[in-house]
C-alpha positions in Angstrom: 122.2 67.2 86.7 121.1 69.0 89.9 123.3 67.6 92.8 121.1 66.1 95.4 121.0 66.8 98.7 119.5 63.9 100.3 119.1 65.7 103.8 117.5 68.7 102.7 115.2 66.9 100.5 114.1 64.8 103.4 113.6 67.6 105.8 111.9 69.9 102.5 109.7 66.7 101.8 108.6 66.4 105.9 107.5 70.3 105.7 105.3 70.2 103.0 103.8 67.3 104.1 103.0 68.8 107.5 101.8 71.9 105.7 99.6 70.0 103.5 98.1 68.2 106.1 96.9 71.8 107.3 95.1 72.3 104.3 97.5 74.5 102.0 98.4 72.9 98.8 102.3 72.6 98.0 104.7 71.8 95.3 108.5 70.8 95.3 110.9 73.6 94.9 114.3 74.0 93.8 117.2 75.8 96.0 116.6 78.7 93.2 113.0 78.9 94.7 111.7 78.4 91.7 109.4 75.0 90.8 111.8 72.0 90.9 109.9 69.8 88.0 110.6 71.5 84.2 107.5 71.3 82.1 106.7 68.2 80.0 106.1 70.9 77.0 109.5 72.6 77.4 110.9 71.1 74.0 107.4 71.9 72.4 108.2 75.0 70.0 105.7 77.3 70.9 104.8 78.1 74.4 102.0 75.6 76.0 98.7 77.1 77.7 98.3 73.7 79.5 98.0 74.3 83.4 98.0 70.3 84.3 95.2 68.9 81.9 97.7 66.8 80.2 97.6 65.0 83.7 101.6 65.3 83.7 103.7 67.2 86.2 105.7 70.0 85.9 102.7 73.1 85.6 104.1 74.7 88.3 102.1 76.2 90.8 99.1 74.2 89.0 100.6 70.9 90.6 99.9 71.9 93.9 98.3 69.6 96.3 97.2 68.9 99.7 96.9 65.0 99.1 100.0 63.2 100.8 100.1 60.3 98.2 100.4 63.1 95.5 103.0 65.4 97.4 105.4 62.2 97.9 105.1 62.0 94.1 106.1 65.2 92.9 109.0 65.3 95.2 109.9 61.7 94.3 110.3 63.3 90.5 112.0 65.8 91.9 114.8 64.6 94.2 116.8 67.8 94.3 113.9 69.7 95.7 115.1 71.7 99.3 112.0 73.3 99.6 108.7 73.9 98.5 106.2 76.0 97.7 102.5 77.1 98.8 99.9 78.0 96.5 98.4 81.0 97.4 94.3 81.8 96.7 93.6 78.0 96.8 90.5 76.9 99.0 89.9 76.2 102.1 92.3 79.0 103.3 92.5 81.2 100.2 96.2 82.2 101.4 97.5 86.0 100.7 101.0 86.6 101.3 102.5 90.2 101.9 105.9 90.1 101.0 108.1 92.7 102.9 111.2 93.2 101.3 113.7 94.6 104.0 116.9 94.6 102.6 118.6 94.0 105.7 120.6 90.3 105.3 120.5 88.4 108.9 123.4 86.7 110.2 123.1 83.5 111.6 123.0 84.8 115.2 119.6 86.6 114.2 121.2 90.0 114.2 120.6 92.4 111.2 123.6 92.6 109.0 125.7 95.9 110.1 123.5 96.7 113.1 124.9 97.3 116.3 123.9 95.0 119.2 121.4 96.9 121.6 122.6 97.8 125.2 121.7 95.9 128.1 119.0 98.0 129.3 118.6 98.4 133.4 116.7 95.7 134.7 114.9 98.2 136.7 114.0 100.1 134.1 110.2 99.8 132.4 110.3 96.9 129.9 109.5 97.8 126.6 106.8 95.9 124.3 108.0 92.4 122.4 109.3 93.1 119.4 106.9 92.4 116.7 107.8 89.8 114.1 107.2 92.3 110.8 110.2 93.8 112.1 114.2 93.1 111.6 116.0 93.1 114.8 117.7 96.3 115.6 116.0 98.2 112.4 116.2 102.1 113.2 114.5 103.6 111.2 112.3 100.6 110.0 113.3 99.1 106.1 111.1 101.2 103.6 108.8 98.3 103.2 108.3 98.0 106.8 107.4 101.9 107.2 105.2 102.3 103.6 103.0 99.3 105.5 102.6 100.9 108.8 101.7 104.3 106.6 98.9 102.5 104.8 97.7 100.9 108.1 97.4 104.5 109.4 95.8 105.8 106.4 93.4 103.1 106.0 92.3 102.4 109.6 93.5 99.1 109.7 95.6 96.6 111.7 98.1 93.5 110.9 96.7 90.5 113.2 98.8 88.1 114.9 99.5 85.7 112.2 102.2 83.1 110.3 105.4 85.2 109.8 108.1 83.9 107.7 111.4 85.4 107.6 113.5 85.2 104.4 117.1 84.6 104.6 117.7 88.0 103.2 115.9 88.9 106.6 112.6 90.2 104.6 109.2 89.3 106.2 106.1 87.3 104.3 102.9 87.8 106.2 100.2 85.3 106.0 96.7 86.2 105.6 93.6 84.8 104.6 90.9 85.7 102.1 87.4 85.2 101.3 86.4 82.9 98.6 84.8 85.4 96.5 87.6 87.9 96.1 90.3 87.3 94.2 93.8 88.9 95.2 95.9 89.1 92.4 99.8 88.9 92.3 101.7 92.2 92.5 105.3 93.4 92.4 105.3 97.2 94.2 101.8 98.1 93.4 100.8 98.4 96.9 104.0 100.4 97.9 107.7 100.4 97.1 109.2 97.1 98.4 105.9 95.3 99.2 104.9 92.3 96.8 101.7 90.6 97.0 101.2 86.8 96.2 97.4 85.7 95.5 95.7 83.9 93.4 98.3 82.0 90.8 100.9 82.7 92.8 103.4 81.0 95.6 105.0 81.5 99.3 108.2 79.7 99.9 107.3 77.5 102.9 109.1 77.7 106.1 112.1 75.2 106.2 112.7 75.5 102.8 116.7 75.8 102.0 117.6 78.0 99.2 120.6 79.1 97.6 120.7 82.3 100.1 119.8 80.2 102.9 116.9 78.7 105.1 113.4 80.5 105.5 112.1 80.2 108.8 109.1 81.1 110.6 109.2 84.3 113.0 109.4 83.6 116.9 106.4 83.5 118.1 103.9 82.7 115.5 104.4 79.1 114.5 101.7 78.1 116.9 99.7 80.6 115.0 97.2 79.8 112.0 97.1 82.2 109.4 94.5 85.5 110.1 91.7 87.0 108.2 92.8 89.6 106.2 91.5 93.2 107.7 88.6 94.6 105.1 90.4 97.7 104.7 93.5 95.9 103.4 91.7 93.7 101.4 90.3 96.6 99.4 93.5 97.7 98.6 94.8 94.3 97.6 91.9 94.0 95.2 91.2 96.6 92.8 88.2 97.7 91.7 86.7 96.0 88.2 88.5 97.8 85.4 86.3 100.6 83.7 86.6 100.7 79.8 87.3 104.4 79.1 88.1 105.9 76.4 91.1 104.6 73.9 93.1 107.3 74.7 93.2 106.5 78.2 94.9 103.1 77.6 97.2 104.2 74.7 98.6 107.0 76.9 99.6 104.8 79.3 100.6 102.2 77.1 103.1 105.0 75.5 104.2 105.9 79.0 105.3 102.1 79.9 107.0 101.9 76.2 109.0 105.0 76.9 110.0 103.4 80.1 111.5 100.6 78.6 113.2 102.3 75.8 114.9 104.3 78.4 116.3 101.1 80.0 120.2 100.7 80.2 122.3 97.7 80.1 121.8 95.7 83.7 118.3 97.0 83.9 116.0 96.3 80.7 115.1 92.8 82.0 114.2 94.6 85.0 112.4 97.6 84.0 110.3 95.4 81.0 109.2 93.3 83.7 108.0 96.3 85.7 106.3 97.7 82.6 104.5 94.4 81.7 103.1 94.1 85.1 101.9 97.6 85.3 100.2 96.7 82.0 98.5 93.3 82.7 97.0 94.9 86.1 95.6 97.7 83.8 94.1 95.6 81.7 96.2 96.6 78.3 98.8 93.8 78.6 97.8 91.9 75.7 97.6 95.0 73.8 100.9 96.3 74.5 102.8 93.3 74.2 103.9 93.6 71.0 104.9 97.5 71.4 106.7 96.3 74.8 108.9 93.8 72.8 109.7 96.4 70.1 111.0 98.4 72.7 113.0 95.7 74.5 114.5 94.7 71.1 115.5 98.4 70.7 117.2 98.1 74.0 119.3 94.8 73.2 117.2 92.3 74.3 116.7 89.3 71.8 112.9 88.7 70.9 112.6 85.8 72.7 114.1 87.3 75.9 111.4 89.9 75.9 108.4 87.1 75.0 109.2 85.1 78.1 110.0 88.1 80.3 106.2 89.6 79.3 104.9 86.2 79.9 106.2 85.8 83.2 104.8 89.4 84.1 101.3 88.0 82.9 101.4 85.1 85.0 102.3 86.6 87.9 99.5 89.7 87.6 96.8 87.4 86.2 94.4 85.3 88.5 94.1 82.4 87.4 
């Protein structure tokens, strides 16, 4: 049975209600950052495709709501919840999350782990520009994901506007943007660039104030008063791939063969990671369902059980498929 931290649960509910008042749908999360409520269909022999139509809670992001009474009911059903998730892609904001993995753990004092404290400046010297909320303290050179985002901005001529930024316990950054109602942004993992994940329709972001096993998510200094800013058009074009064209069968087959070989080459300790990555790429390219059996067979060959393989592929499908 989950240990209940009543103080953390109370704070999580308060934060969730505050965010819901701003029109952002929320769900309770456990310390693992996963939805706190177990699916009501978990004992059924076949995975259910229910997205809440049964009327019971426990359907992950599909439970997300802005109604205060419903939010309180969800947290009452999960008193062990110490955080909350914010559903992306929902009206009225159609939230988009740009997740920059900095790989630089941050100490409680706010200094990047292992980074030296910058020297004191001469009071008479020219004052530097204020630090960007996207950059971790003392990040020199910038993390790969930040450098990749800067490169994309220069190449495609856009700038990230002032917006809400959430700092993760590991020192990463979640940049909040909003999208137009007629553009569906899919979830993706490192498709935009290495270390940059995207949370769109069907996904969620861990909300600021949430307590997880790794620490607390918090708002970056100077962004607490901001509202999520509109996503620049050029970046939005990168986040919404063009409609999939129906090429001749060989193209999908060739791509699928490469993904299967990628899974077959996995060693112990990287089998799930490789399978998940390959399945994400397959679904993003419209061949996920057609390739699922071959990916499963390849994963079994590396040592995973069929149940593990199917579950990993299903997770990739949920992440990359817009609902």
